[in-house]
PDB file of N, CA, C and O in Angstrom, chain B, residues numbered from 101:
ATOM      1  N   MET B 101     121.935 100.039  82.537  1.00  0.00           N
ATOM      2  CA  MET B 101     123.073  99.135  82.552  1.00  0.00           C
ATOM      3  C   MET B 101     122.823  97.969  83.506  1.00  0.00           C
ATOM      4  O   MET B 101     123.110  96.814  83.190  1.00  0.00           O
ATOM      5  N   GLU B 102     122.293  98.291  84.657  1.00  0.00           N
ATOM      6  CA  GLU B 102     122.016  97.267  85.649  1.00  0.00           C
ATOM      7  C   GLU B 102     120.938  96.300  85.150  1.00  0.00           C
ATOM      8  O   GLU B 102     120.990  95.103  85.433  1.00  0.00           O
ATOM      9  N   MET B 103     119.982  96.819  84.421  1.00  0.00           N
ATOM     10  CA  MET B 103     118.893  95.990  83.900  1.00  0.00           C
ATOM     11  C   MET B 103     119.435  94.971  82.892  1.00  0.00           C
ATOM     12  O   MET B 103     118.968  93.833  82.858  1.00  0.00           O
ATOM     13  N   ILE B 104     120.405  95.365  82.080  1.00  0.00           N
ATOM     14  CA  ILE B 104     120.995  94.448  81.105  1.00  0.00           C
ATOM     15  C   ILE B 104     121.656  93.271  81.827  1.00  0.00           C
ATOM     16  O   ILE B 104     121.533  92.125  81.395  1.00  0.00           O
ATOM     17  N   PHE B 105     122.345  93.556  82.911  1.00  0.00           N
ATOM     18  CA  PHE B 105     122.982  92.511  83.695  1.00  0.00           C
ATOM     19  C   PHE B 105     121.960  91.493  84.190  1.00  0.00           C
ATOM     20  O   PHE B 105     122.184  90.288  84.073  1.00  0.00           O
ATOM     21  N   TYR B 106     120.853  91.957  84.735  1.00  0.00           N
ATOM     22  CA  TYR B 106     119.838  91.050  85.268  1.00  0.00           C
ATOM     23  C   TYR B 106     119.156  90.252  84.158  1.00  0.00           C
ATOM     24  O   TYR B 106     118.813  89.087  84.358  1.00  0.00           O
ATOM     25  N   VAL B 107     118.962  90.855  83.014  1.00  0.00           N
ATOM     26  CA  VAL B 107     118.366  90.138  81.885  1.00  0.00           C
ATOM     27  C   VAL B 107     119.316  89.041  81.413  1.00  0.00           C
ATOM     28  O   VAL B 107     118.885  87.912  81.176  1.00  0.00           O
ATOM     29  N   LEU B 108     120.600  89.360  81.274  1.00  0.00           N
ATOM     30  CA  LEU B 108     121.578  88.351  80.865  1.00  0.00           C
ATOM     31  C   LEU B 108     121.695  87.225  81.893  1.00  0.00           C
ATOM     32  O   LEU B 108     121.826  86.058  81.526  1.00  0.00           O
ATOM     33  N   LEU B 109     121.648  87.573  83.164  1.00  0.00           N
ATOM     34  CA  LEU B 109     121.692  86.564  84.219  1.00  0.00           C
ATOM     35  C   LEU B 109     120.480  85.640  84.124  1.00  0.00           C
ATOM     36  O   LEU B 109     120.612  84.423  84.256  1.00  0.00           O
ATOM     37  N   ALA B 110     119.309  86.213  83.898  1.00  0.00           N
ATOM     38  CA  ALA B 110     118.095  85.411  83.763  1.00  0.00           C
ATOM     39  C   ALA B 110     118.181  84.488  82.547  1.00  0.00           C
ATOM     40  O   ALA B 110     117.776  83.328  82.620  1.00  0.00           O
ATOM     41  N   VAL B 111     118.700  84.991  81.448  1.00  0.00           N
ATOM     42  CA  VAL B 111     118.843  84.171  80.237  1.00  0.00           C
ATOM     43  C   VAL B 111     119.791  83.006  80.499  1.00  0.00           C
ATOM     44  O   VAL B 111     119.518  81.878  80.088  1.00  0.00           O
ATOM     45  N   LEU B 112     120.894  83.270  81.175  1.00  0.00           N
ATOM     46  CA  LEU B 112     121.840  82.197  81.493  1.00  0.00           C
ATOM     47  C   LEU B 112     121.218  81.150  82.414  1.00  0.00           C
ATOM     48  O   LEU B 112     121.394  79.950  82.200  1.00  0.00           O
ATOM     49  N   LEU B 113     120.503  81.593  83.419  1.00  0.00           N
ATOM     50  CA  LEU B 113     119.863  80.653  84.338  1.00  0.00           C
ATOM     51  C   LEU B 113     118.833  79.792  83.621  1.00  0.00           C
ATOM     52  O   LEU B 113     118.743  78.591  83.875  1.00  0.00           O
ATOM     53  N   ILE B 114     118.067  80.387  82.741  1.00  0.00           N
ATOM     54  CA  ILE B 114     117.077  79.624  81.985  1.00  0.00           C
ATOM     55  C   ILE B 114     117.765  78.627  81.065  1.00  0.00           C
ATOM     56  O   ILE B 114     117.308  77.491  80.931  1.00  0.00           O
ATOM     57  N   ALA B 115     118.854  79.036  80.431  1.00  0.00           N
ATOM     58  CA  ALA B 115     119.587  78.138  79.541  1.00  0.00           C
ATOM     59  C   ALA B 115     120.145  76.936  80.309  1.00  0.00           C
ATOM     60  O   ALA B 115     120.046  75.802  79.840  1.00  0.00           O
ATOM     61  N   PHE B 116     120.724  77.177  81.475  1.00  0.00           N
ATOM     62  CA  PHE B 116     121.248  76.076  82.283  1.00  0.00           C
ATOM     63  C   PHE B 116     120.130  75.177  82.794  1.00  0.00           C
ATOM     64  O   PHE B 116     120.290  73.958  82.840  1.00  0.00           O
ATOM     65  N   TRP B 117     119.016  75.757  83.173  1.00  0.00           N
ATOM     66  CA  TRP B 117     117.872  74.981  83.663  1.00  0.00           C
ATOM     67  C   TRP B 117     117.336  74.074  82.555  1.00  0.00           C
ATOM     68  O   TRP B 117     117.013  72.912  82.802  1.00  0.00           O
ATOM     69  N   ARG B 118     117.245  74.607  81.340  1.00  0.00           N
ATOM     70  CA  ARG B 118     116.761  73.808  80.210  1.00  0.00           C
ATOM     71  C   ARG B 118     117.763  72.713  79.849  1.00  0.00           C
ATOM     72  O   ARG B 118     117.370  71.600  79.501  1.00  0.00           O
ATOM     73  N   ALA B 119     119.052  73.027  79.933  1.00  0.00           N
ATOM     74  CA  ALA B 119     120.082  72.030  79.611  1.00  0.00           C
ATOM     75  C   ALA B 119     120.056  70.880  80.618  1.00  0.00           C
ATOM     76  O   ALA B 119     120.309  69.730  80.257  1.00  0.00           O
ATOM     77  N   ALA B 120     119.756  71.186  81.860  1.00  0.00           N
ATOM     78  CA  ALA B 120     119.704  70.156  82.895  1.00  0.00           C
ATOM     79  C   ALA B 120     118.535  69.206  82.657  1.00  0.00           C
ATOM     80  O   ALA B 120     118.611  68.037  83.033  1.00  0.00           O
ATOM     81  N   GLY B 121     117.469  69.680  82.046  1.00  0.00           N
ATOM     82  CA  GLY B 121     116.345  68.824  81.697  1.00  0.00           C
ATOM     83  C   GLY B 121     115.701  68.115  82.868  1.00  0.00           C
ATOM     84  O   GLY B 121     115.219  66.993  82.714  1.00  0.00           O
ATOM     85  N   GLY B 122     115.680  68.734  84.026  1.00  0.00           N
ATOM     86  CA  GLY B 122     115.049  68.133  85.191  1.00  0.00           C
ATOM     87  C   GLY B 122     115.889  67.066  85.871  1.00  0.00           C
ATOM     88  O   GLY B 122     115.428  66.411  86.805  1.00  0.00           O
ATOM     89  N   ARG B 123     117.117  66.889  85.408  1.00  0.00           N
ATOM     90  CA  ARG B 123     117.990  65.894  86.019  1.00  0.00           C
ATOM     91  C   ARG B 123     118.628  66.452  87.281  1.00  0.00           C
ATOM     92  O   ARG B 123     118.772  67.663  87.446  1.00  0.00           O
ATOM     93  N   GLY B 124     119.000  65.552  88.154  1.00  0.00           N
ATOM     94  CA  GLY B 124     119.713  65.946  89.350  1.00  0.00           C
ATOM     95  C   GLY B 124     121.160  66.261  89.031  1.00  0.00           C
ATOM     96  O   GLY B 124     121.633  66.034  87.917  1.00  0.00           O
ATOM     97  N   TYR B 125     121.850  66.784  90.022  1.00  0.00           N
ATOM     98  CA  TYR B 125     123.246  67.183  89.840  1.00  0.00           C
ATOM     99  C   TYR B 125     124.113  66.008  89.415  1.00  0.00           C
ATOM    100  O   TYR B 125     124.917  66.142  88.493  1.00  0.00           O
ATOM    101  N   ASP B 126     123.966  64.847  90.076  1.00  0.00           N
ATOM    102  CA  ASP B 126     124.766  63.669  89.741  1.00  0.00           C
ATOM    103  C   ASP B 126     124.483  63.182  88.323  1.00  0.00           C
ATOM    104  O   ASP B 126     125.401  62.813  87.591  1.00  0.00           O
ATOM    105  N   GLN B 127     123.213  63.183  87.943  1.00  0.00           N
ATOM    106  CA  GLN B 127     122.838  62.757  86.591  1.00  0.00           C
ATOM    107  C   GLN B 127     123.402  63.720  85.553  1.00  0.00           C
ATOM    108  O   GLN B 127     123.848  63.300  84.485  1.00  0.00           O
ATOM    109  N   PHE B 128     123.382  64.992  85.866  1.00  0.00           N
ATOM    110  CA  PHE B 128     123.910  66.007  84.952  1.00  0.00           C
ATOM    111  C   PHE B 128     125.412  65.807  84.752  1.00  0.00           C
ATOM    112  O   PHE B 128     125.906  65.894  83.628  1.00  0.00           O
ATOM    113  N   LEU B 129     126.135  65.540  85.840  1.00  0.00           N
ATOM    114  CA  LEU B 129     127.576  65.308  85.736  1.00  0.00           C
ATOM    115  C   LEU B 129     127.883  64.023  84.984  1.00  0.00           C
ATOM    116  O   LEU B 129     128.825  63.984  84.193  1.00  0.00           O
ATOM    117  N   GLU B 130     127.106  62.970  85.216  1.00  0.00           N
ATOM    118  CA  GLU B 130     127.326  61.703  84.526  1.00  0.00           C
ATOM    119  C   GLU B 130     127.115  61.856  83.020  1.00  0.00           C
ATOM    120  O   GLU B 130     127.882  61.303  82.232  1.00  0.00           O
ATOM    121  N   ALA B 131     126.103  62.586  82.619  1.00  0.00           N
ATOM    122  CA  ALA B 131     125.861  62.817  81.191  1.00  0.00           C
ATOM    123  C   ALA B 131     127.028  63.588  80.579  1.00  0.00           C
ATOM    124  O   ALA B 131     127.459  63.282  79.467  1.00  0.00           O
ATOM    125  N   GLY B 132     127.530  64.568  81.286  1.00  0.00           N
ATOM    126  CA  GLY B 132     128.682  65.325  80.797  1.00  0.00           C
ATOM    127  C   GLY B 132     129.923  64.457  80.684  1.00  0.00           C
ATOM    128  O   GLY B 132     130.714  64.604  79.752  1.00  0.00           O
ATOM    129  N   HIS B 133     130.088  63.548  81.644  1.00  0.00           N
ATOM    130  CA  HIS B 133     131.247  62.648  81.624  1.00  0.00           C
ATOM    131  C   HIS B 133     131.169  61.707  80.420  1.00  0.00           C
ATOM    132  O   HIS B 133     132.170  61.492  79.736  1.00  0.00           O
ATOM    133  N   ARG B 134     129.980  61.144  80.157  1.00  0.00           N
ATOM    134  CA  ARG B 134     129.812  60.255  79.002  1.00  0.00           C
ATOM    135  C   ARG B 134     130.105  60.999  77.704  1.00  0.00           C
ATOM    136  O   ARG B 134     130.772  60.472  76.814  1.00  0.00           O
ATOM    137  N   HIS B 135     129.607  62.214  77.605  1.00  0.00           N
ATOM    138  CA  HIS B 135     129.833  63.005  76.389  1.00  0.00           C
ATOM    139  C   HIS B 135     131.323  63.326  76.231  1.00  0.00           C
ATOM    140  O   HIS B 135     131.856  63.268  75.123  1.00  0.00           O
ATOM    141  N   HIS B 136     131.979  63.656  77.316  1.00  0.00           N
ATOM    142  CA  HIS B 136     133.415  63.956  77.283  1.00  0.00           C
ATOM    143  C   HIS B 136     134.196  62.742  76.792  1.00  0.00           C
ATOM    144  O   HIS B 136     135.092  62.879  75.959  1.00  0.00           O
ATOM    145  N   ARG B 137     133.865  61.557  77.298  1.00  0.00           N
ATOM    146  CA  ARG B 137     134.556  60.337  76.866  1.00  0.00           C
ATOM    147  C   ARG B 137     134.314  60.073  75.381  1.00  0.00           C
ATOM    148  O   ARG B 137     135.215  59.621  74.674  1.00  0.00           O
ATOM    149  N   GLN B 138     133.097  60.356  74.908  1.00  0.00           N
ATOM    150  CA  GLN B 138     132.783  60.182  73.489  1.00  0.00           C
ATOM    151  C   GLN B 138     133.647  61.107  72.637  1.00  0.00           C
ATOM    152  O   GLN B 138     134.187  60.692  71.612  1.00  0.00           O
ATOM    153  N   VAL B 139     133.774  62.349  73.061  1.00  0.00           N
ATOM    154  CA  VAL B 139     134.606  63.310  72.314  1.00  0.00           C
ATOM    155  C   VAL B 139     136.056  62.835  72.292  1.00  0.00           C
ATOM    156  O   VAL B 139     136.719  62.935  71.260  1.00  0.00           O
ATOM    157  N   LEU B 140     136.555  62.323  73.406  1.00  0.00           N
ATOM    158  CA  LEU B 140     137.933  61.828  73.443  1.00  0.00           C
ATOM    159  C   LEU B 140     138.129  60.652  72.494  1.00  0.00           C
ATOM    160  O   LEU B 140     139.154  60.566  71.818  1.00  0.00           O
ATOM    161  N   ARG B 141     137.141  59.734  72.437  1.00  0.00           N
ATOM    162  CA  ARG B 141     137.243  58.594  71.517  1.00  0.00           C
ATOM    163  C   ARG B 141     137.274  59.064  70.070  1.00  0.00           C
ATOM    164  O   ARG B 141     138.094  58.595  69.280  1.00  0.00           O
ATOM    165  N   VAL B 142     136.386  59.987  69.719  1.00  0.00           N
ATOM    166  CA  VAL B 142     136.330  60.490  68.345  1.00  0.00           C
ATOM    167  C   VAL B 142     137.627  61.208  67.995  1.00  0.00           C
ATOM    168  O   VAL B 142     138.155  61.031  66.898  1.00  0.00           O
ATOM    169  N   ASN B 143     138.138  62.009  68.909  1.00  0.00           N
ATOM    170  CA  ASN B 143     139.396  62.719  68.639  1.00  0.00           C
ATOM    171  C   ASN B 143     140.567  61.752  68.485  1.00  0.00           C
ATOM    172  O   ASN B 143     141.482  62.001  67.701  1.00  0.00           O
ATOM    173  N   ALA B 144     140.539  60.654  69.229  1.00  0.00           N
ATOM    174  CA  ALA B 144     141.612  59.663  69.104  1.00  0.00           C
ATOM    175  C   ALA B 144     141.542  58.954  67.749  1.00  0.00           C
ATOM    176  O   ALA B 144     142.575  58.626  67.165  1.00  0.00           O
ATOM    177  N   LYS B 145     140.334  58.721  67.252  1.00  0.00           N
ATOM    178  CA  LYS B 145     140.176  58.061  65.954  1.00  0.00           C
ATOM    179  C   LYS B 145     140.527  58.988  64.794  1.00  0.00           C
ATOM    180  O   LYS B 145     140.930  58.523  63.728  1.00  0.00           O
ATOM    181  N   HIS B 146     140.377  60.293  64.996  1.00  0.00           N
ATOM    182  CA  HIS B 146     140.604  61.277  63.938  1.00  0.00           C
ATOM    183  C   HIS B 146     141.522  62.389  64.451  1.00  0.00           C
ATOM    184  O   HIS B 146     141.085  63.527  64.621  1.00  0.00           O
ATOM    185  N   PRO B 147     142.788  62.063  64.697  1.00  0.00           N
ATOM    186  CA  PRO B 147     143.691  63.053  65.296  1.00  0.00           C
ATOM    187  C   PRO B 147     143.967  64.259  64.403  1.00  0.00           C
ATOM    188  O   PRO B 147     144.347  65.321  64.896  1.00  0.00           O
ATOM    189  N   GLY B 148     143.781  64.104  63.109  1.00  0.00           N
ATOM    190  CA  GLY B 148     144.014  65.218  62.201  1.00  0.00           C
ATOM    191  C   GLY B 148     142.873  66.215  62.162  1.00  0.00           C
ATOM    192  O   GLY B 148     142.994  67.290  61.574  1.00  0.00           O
ATOM    193  N   GLY B 149     141.771  65.855  62.790  1.00  0.00           N
ATOM    194  CA  GLY B 149     140.619  66.739  62.791  1.00  0.00           C
ATOM    195  C   GLY B 149     139.912  66.748  61.455  1.00  0.00           C
ATOM    196  O   GLY B 149     140.134  65.885  60.606  1.00  0.00           O
ATOM    197  N   GLY B 150     139.067  67.729  61.287  1.00  0.00           N
ATOM    198  CA  GLY B 150     138.302  67.849  60.056  1.00  0.00           C
ATOM    199  C   GLY B 150     137.319  68.983  60.181  1.00  0.00           C
ATOM    200  O   GLY B 150     137.376  69.778  61.120  1.00  0.00           O
ATOM    201  N   ALA B 151     136.423  69.049  59.233  1.00  0.00           N
ATOM    202  CA  ALA B 151     135.398  70.088  59.243  1.00  0.00           C
ATOM    203  C   ALA B 151     134.361  69.777  60.326  1.00  0.00           C
ATOM    204  O   ALA B 151     134.254  68.641  60.787  1.00  0.00           O
ATOM    205  N   TRP B 152     133.610  70.785  60.718  1.00  0.00           N
ATOM    206  CA  TRP B 152     132.612  70.629  61.762  1.00  0.00           C
ATOM    207  C   TRP B 152     131.575  69.570  61.383  1.00  0.00           C
ATOM    208  O   TRP B 152     131.160  68.783  62.234  1.00  0.00           O
ATOM    209  N   LYS B 153     131.154  69.540  60.120  1.00  0.00           N
ATOM    210  CA  LYS B 153     130.176  68.541  59.671  1.00  0.00           C
ATOM    211  C   LYS B 153     130.747  67.129  59.790  1.00  0.00           C
ATOM    212  O   LYS B 153     130.026  66.194  60.136  1.00  0.00           O
ATOM    213  N   GLN B 154     132.030  66.975  59.506  1.00  0.00           N
ATOM    214  CA  GLN B 154     132.661  65.668  59.676  1.00  0.00           C
ATOM    215  C   GLN B 154     132.658  65.268  61.146  1.00  0.00           C
ATOM    216  O   GLN B 154     132.351  64.125  61.486  1.00  0.00           O
ATOM    217  N   HIS B 155     132.995  66.200  62.000  1.00  0.00           N
ATOM    218  CA  HIS B 155     133.023  65.912  63.430  1.00  0.00           C
ATOM    219  C   HIS B 155     131.642  65.479  63.917  1.00  0.00           C
ATOM    220  O   HIS B 155     131.528  64.526  64.688  1.00  0.00           O
ATOM    221  N   LEU B 156     130.610  66.162  63.480  1.00  0.00           N
ATOM    222  CA  LEU B 156     129.247  65.782  63.881  1.00  0.00           C
ATOM    223  C   LEU B 156     128.907  64.381  63.391  1.00  0.00           C
ATOM    224  O   LEU B 156     128.273  63.609  64.109  1.00  0.00           O
ATOM    225  N   ARG B 157     129.324  64.048  62.169  1.00  0.00           N
ATOM    226  CA  ARG B 157     129.072  62.705  61.637  1.00  0.00           C
ATOM    227  C   ARG B 157     129.827  61.656  62.460  1.00  0.00           C
ATOM    228  O   ARG B 157     129.281  60.601  62.782  1.00  0.00           O
ATOM    229  N   TRP B 158     131.074  61.952  62.794  1.00  0.00           N
ATOM    230  CA  TRP B 158     131.858  61.025  63.614  1.00  0.00           C
ATOM    231  C   TRP B 158     131.228  60.832  64.988  1.00  0.00           C
ATOM    232  O   TRP B 158     131.226  59.721  65.520  1.00  0.00           O
ATOM    233  N   MET B 159     130.697  61.901  65.561  1.00  0.00           N
ATOM    234  CA  MET B 159     130.040  61.794  66.862  1.00  0.00           C
ATOM    235  C   MET B 159     128.791  60.912  66.754  1.00  0.00           C
ATOM    236  O   MET B 159     128.530  60.087  67.629  1.00  0.00           O
ATOM    237  N   ASP B 160     128.028  61.092  65.681  1.00  0.00           N
ATOM    238  CA  ASP B 160     126.834  60.262  65.487  1.00  0.00           C
ATOM    239  C   ASP B 160     127.215  58.797  65.307  1.00  0.00           C
ATOM    240  O   ASP B 160     126.552  57.915  65.852  1.00  0.00           O
ATOM    241  N   GLU B 161     128.262  58.533  64.560  1.00  0.00           N
ATOM    242  CA  GLU B 161     128.706  57.165  64.327  1.00  0.00           C
ATOM    243  C   GLU B 161     129.186  56.508  65.619  1.00  0.00           C
ATOM    244  O   GLU B 161     129.025  55.300  65.792  1.00  0.00           O
ATOM    245  N   ASP B 162     129.762  57.274  66.512  1.00  0.00           N
ATOM    246  CA  ASP B 162     130.297  56.734  67.763  1.00  0.00           C
ATOM    247  C   ASP B 162     129.206  56.416  68.780  1.00  0.00           C
ATOM    248  O   ASP B 162     129.450  55.641  69.705  1.00  0.00           O
ATOM    249  N   GLU B 163     128.026  56.981  68.643  1.00  0.00           N
ATOM    250  CA  GLU B 163     126.951  56.760  69.618  1.00  0.00           C
ATOM    251  C   GLU B 163     126.524  55.305  69.671  1.00  0.00           C
ATOM    252  O   GLU B 163     126.250  54.787  70.753  1.00  0.00           O
ATOM    253  N   GLY B 164     126.461  54.650  68.558  1.00  0.00           N
ATOM    254  CA  GLY B 164     125.902  53.312  68.546  1.00  0.00           C
ATOM    255  C   GLY B 164     126.883  52.322  68.217  1.00  0.00           C
ATOM    256  O   GLY B 164     126.566  51.133  68.165  1.00  0.00           O
TER     257      GLY B 164
END
């Protein structure tokens, strides 16, 4: 049981390390803030929501 805990902890740490991509803490927070603002813009444009594929398309359209 204890071994499962340590394996899951290691997997989580590796996942967070890979997500950070070598960026510093401030850079990581700034990227999250930009993404959050993008999601808010897309949600404001499409308040009724839609399917997941539509949401992904809207996110791609909002990038540029």
